[in-house]
N, C-alpha and C positions, 0 to 999 in steps of 0.2 A: 269522895272518889277514892276508890282504893289505889293500893302503890302502882299496880301494873298498868290501869288504865291512865294515871297521871305520867307513868313514863311512857306510854305510846302518844298521849297528848302534846308532849313534847317534840317528838319526830312526826309526828303526822303532817304537820305542813311540809316538810321535804319528801315525803313518800306518796301523799295521797293521791297523786296523778298516777303511780303505778299500779295501785291497788283500787282503782276504780272500775267498775264495769264501763266498758265503752258503749256510748251512746249514738255514735253517728261513725261514719266510714274514717274519719280522719283519726279519731282515737282508737279506733279498732287497728290502723295501720300502725300507729305508734307503739300500742300495745304488744303488737305482733313482732316488730322490729325488736323491743326490749326483751320478748321471750326467745327470741333468736339468739340474741347475744346472750343469755341465761343458758340456753341449751350450749352454746359453744363452751361456754365456760364449765358446764358441770359435765356434759358429755353424758357416758353411762355410769358415771360414778354415784350411786344410789347413796354412799355416806359423805358426798360433799356438803359442805354447810349451806350450799344456796339451792339444793334438791328440793325442799319443801316449797321454796320460793318459786322453783321453776312448776312445780305440780299447782299452786296456787295461781300462778299467772295462767297456767293451761285452762284451768276451771273459769276464770275470767272470760278468757277467748270462747271457750265451748259455750257459756251463757250468752255473750253477745251471738254468735254463730247458731244456736240454736233459735234465735228469733229473728235472725237478719240475713242469714245465708242460706241458698237453697241446697239440699243435700245431694252430694253427687252419688249417685248408684253405680254400682259395679263391684268387683272382685278385685282388691288392690293386686294381688299376685297374679290374675288374669293381663290387670293394666300393665303390670313389669313385663309380664312373657310379649304383650304386644309392642311395647315399644322396644322392647330388646329385638325382637324379630324386624321391626320397622326400620330399625338403626343398622341391622345386621350384626348384633352383638351375640357372643357366647359367654357363659359363666364367666371365665376369666377375664373379661372385658370390664366389669363392672366391680372392680376391685374397691372401691371407695366403700363399698357395704361390708366388705370381708373377703374372706378366703374362699376359693372356689367352693369348699365344702360348705361354706355356712350360706353361700349362695344358692347351692343346690337344698339345702336344708329349707332355704325359705321358698323356693319355687316349688318344692313338694309338701308345704304346709307343714312342715316339722318345727319351723321356727316362724315367730311373728317378727316383722319389721319394728326396729325402734326407733325413737325419735330422730338420732343421729343420721341413721341411714334413710329415714323418710326425708329429712331434709336435704340430704345429700344426692338422693334420686332427683327431688323435684329440681334441683338444680343443674344435674346431669341432664336430664331431658326437655328442661325449661317449662314445667309444669306445676302446678300448685301442688303442693306436698299433700295437700288434702285427698289427691287421687289414691294415695298408696295407704289411707288410713281407712 
């Protein structure tokens, strides 16, 4: 065994539950919860030491979802506009995703939603963040 594999073998018992493709809903929900915590920690800082962990966990979630979760069809921006209209909100009312300028750029398609914004919108409107992806 090479040195790198030996080092990984030492820590694997501690981290294997995190780096395993979920095979059922319970494992999936556990992974989602962990990913949410990592997203809270990393935020938008692409240089954060845990940024690659966030990306890896996202890939594991995506692997499970591609086989087990029906895709939600629709346009995320239209969904946001509809929810804003239903709740009587203006651009300035959804400050959790950024300034009014940022919100305007998102609503006009000049800017994409990032993971932090998607999560915040899911919480704000009490819907799955997946509707904004």
